[in-house]
BAGU-660234 format. One line per 5 residues: number of its first residue (from 1); for each residue y, x, z of N, C-alpha, C. Coordinates in Angstrom, 2 decimals, padded with zeros to 5 digits. Atoms other than C-alpha are relative to their C-alpha. Example, Ala and Ser with C-alpha at 12.3 -4.5 7.8 and 13.67 -1.06 7.14 Angstrom:
% residues 2
1	-001.19:000.89:000.00:-004.50:012.30:007.80:001.20:000.90:000.00  -001.19:-000.82:-000.06:-001.06:013.67:007.14:001.09:-000.77:000.73
END
This chain:
% residues 256
1	-000.33:000.75:000.58:106.40:101.18:159.04:-001.18:-001.27:-000.53  001.37:001.13:-000.10:104.04:097.57:158.71:000.27:-000.68:-001.32  -000.48:001.66:001.44:104.42:094.13:155.81:000.23:-000.76:000.79  -000.12:000.89:-000.90:106.12:091.72:157.15:-000.36:-000.90:-001.11  000.33:001.30:000.98:104.13:088.49:155.34:001.26:-000.34:-000.44
6	-000.98:000.60:000.84:106.74:087.57:152.86:-000.37:-000.42:-001.41  001.04:000.85:001.93:105.98:084.65:149.78:000.90:000.52:-000.70  -000.21:-000.44:001.31:108.67:086.07:147.86:000.16:001.68:-000.30  000.12:-001.18:000.29:107.60:089.14:147.42:-001.77:000.43:-000.17  001.61:000.16:-000.36:103.60:088.44:147.20:-000.45:000.12:-001.42
11	000.03:-000.42:001.22:103.84:088.08:143.39:-000.25:001.81:000.19  -000.33:-001.42:000.30:103.81:091.76:143.31:-001.13:000.50:000.39  001.68:000.12:-000.18:099.74:091.75:144.59:-001.02:-000.47:-001.23  000.60:000.50:001.66:099.14:090.32:141.18:000.71:000.92:-001.56  -000.20:-000.22:000.80:100.94:092.51:139.18:-000.98:001.35:-000.07
16	000.82:-000.52:000.33:099.01:095.53:137.18:000.91:001.90:001.00  -000.74:-001.17:-000.66:099.80:099.21:138.92:000.94:000.53:-001.09  -000.53:-000.35:000.81:101.36:100.29:135.82:001.14:-000.79:000.28  -001.47:000.69:000.06:103.93:097.76:136.24:001.12:000.24:001.13  -000.06:-000.62:-001.37:104.53:098.97:139.68:000.96:001.36:-000.31
21	-000.89:-001.18:-000.50:105.93:102.77:138.60:000.88:-000.19:000.21  -001.37:-000.50:-000.17:109.12:102.29:138.24:000.60:-000.66:001.49  000.06:000.10:-001.37:109.42:100.76:141.48:-000.10:000.59:001.00  000.67:-001.12:-001.31:107.46:103.17:143.45:000.75:001.41:-000.06  -000.42:-000.99:000.17:108.98:106.00:141.91:002.01:-000.31:000.72
26	-001.52:000.06:-000.98:112.82:104.19:143.33:-000.58:000.29:001.04  000.72:-000.20:-001.57:110.82:104.16:146.64:000.24:001.11:000.45  000.50:-001.70:-000.83:109.96:107.89:147.18:000.72:000.64:-000.56  -001.21:-000.73:000.68:112.83:109.31:144.60:001.04:-000.08:-000.38  -001.27:000.31:000.12:116.28:109.83:144.56:000.17:000.36:-001.83
31	-000.39:-000.59:001.59:118.15:110.52:141.25:-000.11:001.31:-000.27  -000.32:-000.69:000.64:117.84:113.67:141.01:-001.62:000.75:000.12  001.70:000.22:-000.50:113.79:113.59:141.32:-000.75:000.24:000.98  000.74:-000.77:-001.03:113.51:115.01:144.73:-000.88:-001.57:000.58  000.75:001.10:-000.94:111.24:113.01:147.19:000.90:-000.72:001.37
36	-001.17:000.26:-001.06:113.93:110.86:149.50:-000.65:000.11:001.72  000.15:000.03:-001.02:113.71:111.81:153.26:-000.04:-000.90:000.84  000.56:001.47:-000.51:113.51:108.41:154.13:-000.74:-000.56:-000.13  000.84:000.30:000.62:110.68:107.63:152.51:-000.92:-000.55:001.13  001.22:-000.11:-000.60:107.39:106.65:154.22:-001.69:000.04:-000.84
41	001.52:-000.24:000.51:104.88:105.96:151.30:-000.53:000.79:-000.12  000.60:-000.32:000.36:104.39:108.12:150.52:-001.21:000.99:000.89  001.10:-000.61:-001.33:102.75:109.40:153.98:-000.83:-000.45:-000.01  001.16:001.01:-000.25:100.60:106.39:153.86:-001.20:000.04:-000.57  001.24:-000.15:-000.14:096.86:106.52:154.13:-000.81:-000.28:-001.39
46	000.56:000.32:001.97:096.46:104.66:150.86:000.25:-000.12:-000.71  -000.63:-000.77:001.28:099.08:105.54:148.83:-000.93:001.53:-000.37  000.49:-001.25:000.72:097.28:109.44:149.15:-001.33:-000.23:-000.58  000.93:-000.14:000.06:094.08:107.97:149.01:-000.18:-000.65:-002.11  000.46:001.49:001.02:094.46:105.27:145.71:001.36:001.24:-001.28
51	-001.46:000.20:000.98:098.05:106.62:143.92:-000.62:000.92:-001.00  -001.21:000.37:000.53:098.59:106.34:141.07:-000.41:-001.98:-000.10  000.62:001.28:-000.24:096.71:102.86:141.66:001.16:-000.85:001.19  -000.53:000.89:-000.72:099.37:100.92:143.15:-000.22:-001.24:000.67  000.60:001.77:000.21:097.71:097.33:143.24:-000.16:000.12:001.36
56	000.84:000.53:-001.51:095.51:098.40:146.40:001.09:000.54:000.60  -001.33:-000.19:-001.35:098.90:099.43:148.63:000.99:-000.63:-000.52  -001.29:000.71:000.11:101.44:096.44:147.72:000.81:000.25:000.57  -000.99:000.75:-001.55:102.22:095.40:150.99:000.23:001.07:000.63  -000.66:-001.14:-000.88:103.07:099.44:151.92:001.41:-000.19:-001.19
61	-001.75:000.11:000.56:105.55:098.71:149.12:001.05:-000.84:-000.26  -000.84:000.91:-000.61:106.62:095.89:149.84:000.41:000.35:001.85  -000.55:-000.09:-000.86:107.21:096.68:153.07:001.06:001.52:-000.27  -000.81:-000.82:-000.25:109.18:099.99:152.27:001.32:-000.71:-000.48  -001.81:000.47:000.69:112.02:097.67:150.45:000.38:-000.63:001.16
66	-000.13:000.08:-001.04:111.59:095.88:153.97:000.41:000.32:000.81  -000.39:-001.13:-001.06:112.20:098.66:155.90:001.24:000.68:-000.52  -001.69:-000.50:000.52:115.12:100.05:153.71:001.27:-001.38:000.44  -000.71:001.14:-000.15:116.51:096.66:153.83:000.89:-000.10:001.55  000.08:000.29:-001.73:116.13:096.65:158.12:001.07:001.07:000.49
71	-000.51:-001.51:-000.85:118.54:098.99:160.68:-001.38:000.33:000.54  001.37:-000.58:000.05:115.86:101.11:161.50:-000.49:000.07:001.57  000.20:000.06:-001.57:116.83:101.09:165.39:-001.22:-001.48:000.01  000.48:001.12:000.36:115.88:097.05:164.64:-001.29:000.34:000.04  001.15:-000.16:000.82:112.70:098.09:163.27:-000.94:000.23:001.08
76	000.77:-000.49:-000.71:111.65:099.66:165.62:-000.54:-000.78:001.05  000.08:001.03:-000.95:111.82:097.17:167.90:-001.02:-001.83:-000.52  001.07:000.73:001.01:110.00:094.71:165.71:-001.22:000.46:-000.45  001.63:-000.19:-000.02:106.41:096.67:165.92:000.23:001.39:-002.25  -000.18:-001.02:000.65:108.01:099.20:162.60:-000.12:-001.43:-001.24
81	-000.69:001.41:000.96:108.90:095.73:160.50:001.38:-000.06:-000.57  -001.05:-000.12:000.40:111.49:095.53:158.00:000.35:-001.74:000.12  -000.07:001.39:-000.44:113.26:092.54:157.35:-000.34:-000.95:-001.21  000.67:000.91:001.36:112.35:089.39:154.26:001.18:000.51:-001.09  -000.66:-000.45:000.88:112.86:090.65:151.24:001.66:-000.75:-000.40
86	-000.64:000.88:-000.14:115.20:087.44:151.02:001.13:000.66:-000.14  -000.79:-000.71:-000.83:117.44:089.22:153.61:001.13:001.34:-000.93  -000.66:-001.15:001.06:117.49:092.67:151.18:000.53:-000.68:-001.10  -000.80:000.23:001.41:118.64:090.76:148.23:000.89:-000.68:000.13  -001.16:000.04:-000.87:121.19:088.85:150.31:001.20:000.76:000.38
91	-000.77:-001.02:-000.13:122.59:091.86:151.36:001.06:000.77:-000.68  -000.95:-000.46:000.70:123.11:093.48:148.40:000.84:-000.49:-001.17  -001.13:001.10:000.20:124.75:090.40:146.88:001.25:-000.25:000.23  -001.12:-000.29:-000.32:127.44:090.71:148.77:000.15:000.81:000.41  -001.02:-000.88:000.35:128.21:093.87:148.48:-000.10:000.43:-001.27
96	-000.33:-000.01:001.79:128.52:093.61:144.79:000.81:-001.50:000.29  -000.47:001.46:-000.13:130.07:090.03:146.18:-000.19:-000.87:-001.77  000.12:001.53:001.17:128.21:087.78:143.71:000.07:-000.82:001.03  -000.13:001.06:-000.38:128.69:084.65:144.55:-001.26:-001.03:-000.10  000.77:001.42:-000.19:125.70:081.97:145.63:-000.31:-000.57:000.68
101	-000.05:000.89:-001.01:124.53:079.47:147.17:-001.33:000.67:001.52  000.78:-000.44:-001.14:123.11:080.52:150.77:-001.47:-000.79:-000.40  001.44:000.51:-000.13:120.48:077.76:150.49:-001.26:000.34:-001.28  000.52:-000.26:001.29:119.21:078.76:146.67:-001.53:000.37:-000.04  001.80:-000.60:000.07:115.43:079.59:146.13:000.94:001.65:-000.01
106	000.23:-001.30:000.50:114.44:083.65:145.63:001.45:000.31:-001.40  -000.52:-000.77:000.82:115.33:083.88:142.02:001.11:-000.84:-000.66  -001.65:000.54:000.58:118.50:081.39:141.45:000.53:001.17:000.49  -000.79:-000.97:-000.98:119.86:084.25:143.96:-000.28:001.21:-000.83  000.14:-000.60:000.78:118.61:086.98:141.62:000.42:-000.14:-001.43
111	-000.94:000.05:001.42:120.07:085.12:138.49:000.74:000.41:000.04  -001.60:-000.64:-000.36:123.37:085.58:140.12:-000.16:000.93:-000.13  000.02:-001.39:-000.46:122.49:088.97:140.68:000.12:000.42:-001.21  000.53:-000.25:001.47:121.76:089.67:136.86:001.16:-000.07:-000.36  -000.74:001.22:000.76:124.41:087.11:135.58:001.46:001.17:000.12
116	-001.27:-001.27:-000.97:126.96:089.70:137.94:000.30:000.85:-000.88  -000.50:-000.92:000.71:126.65:092.60:136.14:-000.31:000.31:-001.07  -000.67:000.09:001.34:126.41:091.50:132.75:001.00:-000.35:-000.31  -001.58:000.46:000.68:129.62:089.58:132.61:001.05:001.22:000.80  -000.77:-001.10:-000.26:131.26:092.58:134.72:000.03:001.24:-001.81
121	000.67:-001.11:000.80:129.52:094.98:131.91:000.94:-000.51:-001.34  -000.63:000.75:001.13:130.82:092.85:128.93:001.44:-000.10:000.78  -001.16:000.19:000.22:134.39:092.37:130.37:000.89:001.34:000.00  -000.16:-001.35:000.31:134.41:096.05:130.09:-000.23:000.68:-001.05  000.81:-000.92:000.77:133.67:096.71:126.57:001.68:-000.48:-001.36
126	-001.30:000.42:000.53:136.28:097.10:124.04:-001.14:-000.64:-001.16  000.25:001.34:001.37:136.42:094.69:120.42:-001.07:000.84:-000.79  001.13:-000.76:001.21:133.98:097.35:118.62:-001.43:-000.74:000.97  001.27:000.14:-001.45:131.60:097.21:121.87:-000.58:-001.72:-000.01  000.25:001.26:000.13:131.63:093.58:121.73:-000.21:-000.55:-001.15
131	000.54:000.45:001.41:131.19:092.94:117.87:-000.99:000.89:-000.33  001.47:-000.79:000.22:128.27:095.46:117.73:-000.92:-000.54:001.18  000.97:000.68:-000.91:126.84:093.85:121.13:-000.56:-001.45:-000.89  000.63:001.41:000.01:126.83:090.46:119.85:-000.37:-000.20:-001.44  000.39:-000.37:000.78:125.59:091.53:116.23:-001.75:000.11:000.20
136	002.12:-000.43:-000.11:122.36:093.07:117.37:-000.81:-001.17:000.95  000.55:000.71:-000.78:122.09:090.31:119.95:-000.22:-001.81:-001.55  000.73:000.62:001.09:122.09:087.97:116.40:000.93:-000.98:-000.02  -001.48:000.43:-000.43:125.33:086.26:117.49:000.60:000.07:-001.55  -000.82:000.46:001.13:127.00:084.85:113.81:001.81:-000.04:000.03
141	-002.00:000.03:000.18:130.63:084.77:112.91:000.20:001.40:001.46  -000.21:-000.59:-000.90:130.47:087.83:115.35:001.75:001.19:000.13  -001.02:-001.27:-000.08:133.90:089.95:114.20:001.52:-000.80:000.80  -001.47:000.53:-000.92:136.88:089.32:116.77:-000.51:-000.39:001.16  000.37:000.43:-000.95:134.48:087.86:119.23:000.57:000.73:001.23
146	-000.91:-000.13:-001.58:136.13:087.43:123.10:-001.34:000.38:000.67  001.47:-000.66:-001.77:133.66:088.98:126.20:-000.41:-001.56:000.08  001.01:001.33:-000.68:134.07:085.29:127.50:-000.66:-000.97:-001.21  000.28:000.51:000.36:132.51:083.88:124.36:-001.73:000.95:-000.15  000.79:-000.27:000.58:130.25:086.58:124.19:-001.25:-000.01:001.54
151	000.62:000.30:-001.18:129.16:085.94:128.17:-000.45:-001.37:000.15  000.65:001.60:000.14:129.02:082.35:127.51:-001.65:-000.26:-000.82  001.15:-000.07:001.14:126.27:082.94:124.65:-001.12:000.64:000.94  001.05:-000.33:-000.45:124.66:085.18:127.22:-000.70:-000.70:001.22  000.48:000.88:-000.78:124.50:083.10:130.01:-000.90:-001.54:-000.50
156	000.28:000.85:000.30:123.32:080.30:128.40:-001.05:-000.21:-000.78  001.43:-000.38:000.03:120.56:081.83:126.87:-000.63:000.33:001.23  000.27:-000.23:-002.10:119.81:082.98:130.58:-000.52:-000.98:000.46  000.78:001.60:-000.73:119.48:079.70:132.16:-000.69:-000.76:-001.08  000.52:000.65:001.30:117.63:078.40:129.24:-001.47:-000.12:000.54
161	000.65:-000.76:-000.61:115.25:080.71:130.92:-001.60:000.39:-000.99  000.59:-000.60:001.21:111.56:081.97:128.64:000.08:001.11:000.30  000.23:-001.14:000.67:111.25:085.02:127.27:001.33:000.77:-000.29  -001.17:-000.38:-000.24:114.78:085.12:126.86:000.21:000.83:000.96  -000.13:-000.43:-001.63:115.73:085.06:130.41:-000.10:001.50:-000.08
166	000.55:-001.10:-000.25:113.17:088.12:130.25:000.84:001.45:-000.38  -000.57:-001.16:000.57:114.81:089.97:127.79:001.36:000.15:000.67  -001.04:-000.19:-000.24:118.15:089.63:128.66:000.01:000.63:001.88  000.23:-000.53:-000.84:117.13:090.73:132.22:-000.76:001.62:000.30  000.57:-001.67:000.59:115.45:094.10:130.71:001.34:001.05:000.39
171	-001.47:-000.93:000.26:118.79:094.95:129.17:000.39:000.53:001.44  -001.44:-000.26:-000.77:121.15:094.85:132.41:-001.91:001.06:001.21  000.75:-000.96:-001.65:117.66:096.57:134.95:-000.16:000.93:-000.48  001.10:-001.45:000.74:116.60:099.20:132.01:001.87:000.94:000.76  -001.77:-000.05:-000.27:121.26:099.71:132.52:-000.13:000.67:001.72
176	-000.36:-000.12:-001.76:121.39:100.08:136.50:-001.02:000.89:000.20  000.70:-000.78:-000.44:118.15:102.13:136.55:000.47:001.41:-000.71  -000.24:-001.61:000.86:119.27:104.85:133.90:001.69:000.76:001.05  -001.62:-000.30:-000.44:123.15:105.02:136.46:-000.33:-000.01:000.99  -000.20:-000.33:-001.25:121.36:104.87:139.56:-001.26:000.87:000.38
181	001.66:-000.87:-000.41:117.61:105.81:139.54:000.10:001.70:-000.93  000.21:-001.18:000.52:118.27:108.67:137.04:-000.39:-000.37:-001.51  000.29:000.44:001.64:116.34:107.34:133.80:-001.17:-001.92:-000.33  -000.47:001.18:000.87:115.92:104.03:132.00:-001.76:-000.77:000.84  001.39:000.15:000.90:112.40:101.66:132.04:-000.50:000.59:-000.98
186	001.41:-000.75:001.28:109.25:102.90:130.97:-000.23:-001.34:-000.69  001.01:001.07:000.59:108.38:099.81:128.92:000.73:000.84:-002.02  000.37:-000.18:001.42:107.73:099.80:124.95:000.80:-001.39:-000.22  -000.82:001.45:000.08:110.76:097.12:123.98:-000.27:-000.11:-001.30  -000.77:-000.13:001.55:111.13:096.31:120.60:001.41:-000.24:-000.41
191	-000.85:-000.66:000.38:113.21:097.38:117.96:001.45:-000.56:000.55  -000.97:001.02:-000.74:115.75:094.44:118.78:001.26:000.03:000.95  -000.23:-000.04:-001.52:115.83:094.69:122.45:000.02:001.20:000.23  -000.29:-001.64:-000.06:116.01:098.53:122.38:001.74:000.00:-000.15  -001.60:-000.76:001.09:119.25:098.76:119.85:001.58:-000.92:001.09
196	-000.97:000.40:-000.49:120.98:096.09:122.02:000.30:000.17:002.04  000.98:-000.88:-001.55:119.68:097.86:125.74:001.58:001.44:-000.52  -000.39:-000.89:000.60:121.76:101.04:123.81:001.22:-000.23:000.41  -001.85:000.27:-000.39:125.31:099.20:123.38:000.56:-000.08:001.38  -001.04:-000.29:-001.93:125.35:097.98:127.20:-000.64:000.95:000.29
201	000.28:-000.58:-000.94:123.88:100.29:128.75:001.21:000.83:000.47  -001.14:-000.64:-000.22:127.25:102.80:128.80:000.81:-001.17:001.00  -000.46:000.52:-000.14:128.97:099.53:129.61:000.17:-000.33:002.23  000.19:000.64:-001.23:127.25:098.01:132.50:-000.05:001.67:001.06  000.10:-001.32:-000.89:126.59:102.44:133.72:001.58:-000.06:000.48
206	-000.96:-000.26:-000.51:130.28:102.03:134.14:000.44:-000.78:001.15  000.33:000.75:-000.96:130.37:099.34:136.46:-000.49:000.16:000.70  001.28:-000.46:-001.06:127.49:099.96:138.24:000.34:001.50:000.60  000.06:-001.45:000.06:128.94:103.51:138.50:001.65:-000.60:000.66  -000.89:000.69:-000.19:132.43:101.34:139.96:000.00:-000.41:001.11
211	000.08:001.17:-001.25:131.11:099.42:142.12:-001.67:001.14:001.44  000.80:-001.51:-000.86:128.31:102.65:143.67:001.24:-000.02:000.98  -001.02:-000.83:-001.13:131.71:104.43:144.93:000.41:-000.83:001.22  -001.13:000.65:-000.98:133.27:101.51:147.15:-001.37:-000.56:001.36  001.30:000.20:-001.03:129.38:100.54:148.64:-000.91:001.25:000.41
216	000.60:-000.77:-000.41:127.99:103.79:148.63:000.59:000.96:001.30  -000.31:-000.24:-001.38:130.63:104.07:151.71:-000.73:-000.40:000.78  001.09:000.71:-000.71:128.54:101.83:153.07:-000.45:000.49:000.77  001.24:-000.02:-000.43:125.45:103.47:154.03:-001.57:000.53:-001.13  000.60:-000.38:001.26:123.03:105.73:151.92:-001.40:-001.32:-000.21
221	000.51:001.38:-000.02:120.58:102.34:152.32:000.19:-000.73:-001.57  -000.79:000.32:000.63:122.26:101.15:149.54:-000.35:000.34:-001.26  000.22:-001.01:001.58:121.14:103.99:147.22:-001.55:-000.37:-000.50  001.52:000.60:-000.28:117.52:102.11:147.99:-000.41:-001.38:-000.95  000.23:001.03:-000.12:118.11:099.00:148.00:-000.20:-001.38:-001.64
226	-000.89:000.71:001.49:120.39:098.17:144.63:-001.10:000.19:-000.68  001.31:000.42:001.03:118.05:099.34:142.43:-001.39:-000.67:-000.33  000.99:000.88:-000.25:114.98:098.31:143.94:-000.06:-001.00:-000.10  000.04:001.52:000.28:116.15:094.68:143.97:-000.14:-000.22:-000.89  000.06:000.60:001.57:117.08:094.92:140.44:-001.87:000.36:-000.82
231	001.38:-000.12:000.38:113.23:096.32:139.90:-000.79:-000.79:000.04  000.70:001.76:-000.92:112.04:093.20:142.04:000.07:-001.33:-001.26  -000.68:001.29:000.89:113.87:090.62:139.61:-000.56:000.37:-001.35  000.96:000.54:000.39:112.31:091.93:136.84:-001.27:000.18:000.03  001.27:000.63:000.34:109.13:092.19:137.35:-000.56:-001.26:000.66
236	000.09:001.63:000.32:109.47:088.68:138.67:-000.23:-000.60:-001.19  -000.39:001.06:001.97:110.59:087.76:134.99:-001.29:000.51:-000.71  000.62:-000.16:000.56:107.76:089.66:134.01:-001.39:-000.81:000.42  000.91:000.87:000.05:105.26:087.94:135.73:-000.42:-001.59:-000.35  -000.29:001.56:-000.18:106.61:084.47:135.77:-000.30:-000.36:-001.82
241	-000.01:000.10:001.09:107.05:085.27:131.85:-001.99:000.03:-000.34  000.67:000.03:000.37:103.45:086.56:131.35:-001.58:-001.40:000.97  000.81:001.35:-000.26:101.53:083.40:133.71:000.57:-001.20:-000.75  -000.33:001.18:000.88:103.34:081.09:131.12:-000.73:000.38:-001.21  000.71:-000.31:002.06:101.44:082.97:128.31:000.93:-000.11:-000.89
246	-000.72:-000.19:000.44:104.31:083.56:127.24:000.55:001.93:-000.63  -000.09:-001.55:-000.16:103.88:087.09:125.14:001.41:000.13:-000.51  -000.99:-000.68:-000.28:106.61:089.87:125.92:-000.12:000.68:-000.84  000.37:-001.08:000.62:105.33:092.01:122.98:000.48:-000.22:-001.49  -000.73:000.24:001.07:107.58:092.14:119.95:000.71:-000.94:-000.97
251	-001.03:001.21:000.68:109.42:089.01:119.36:001.25:000.78:000.07  -001.44:-000.55:000.49:112.72:089.62:118.26:000.88:-000.31:001.10  -001.41:000.48:-000.97:116.43:089.91:120.46:000.32:-000.88:-000.93  -000.99:000.92:000.52:118.07:086.70:119.42:000.51:-000.97:-000.18  -000.31:001.04:-001.00:119.93:083.82:120.63:-000.09:-000.99:-001.51
256	-000.20:001.24:001.14:119.30:080.31:118.44:000.93:-000.90:000.81
END
């Protein structure tokens, strides 16, 4: 396993070690908490020396994602290097039937994936769940709200960027993590964010489980690449939020 220079994952090298905990766990452990048979990270000399100080071997964390997203035979011919993160991302999007512009930047494609999952989950909600989700999100006149209206509200807030975009990403990633990794994000969200998460976790879990049944047949690599990609998306949002001096602590989740 060797790291391929990749500007789309270089930001991982600027994250705190504790921020990388969930991603590392996803890459090295399956849903039952057992080490993955195909993972190579835990046998790396830097991992053995510095764990859990993930920052010291972030390139190998990125390399693990690149290699899981690559054909194992071709990886040998590439000197142990996998494929760029962008290729891993678009492969996941293709399997999940996400509509995106192939010429768009990575962040835009990641946003399309998050909104695809969120929209699919909202479409699965009962009327009571729609009302409750809208209420917890701070929308007014929530009684009888439709899936289309709620989706539009989330989409408008998400595309506006900033802290709200980060919060919505956390909601989706947390639900995906619970469905595919067996545990949610290790984050201390504010009370409002936690409530919205609880409302959406069920429907997102159903959507992911349904997609998983079809996708899993295509190959075991998706057991890793799908959750790994959504973790990377969450980390990128956090990095952008932190570098823009936007506090991610104790801010209410509410549409304006």
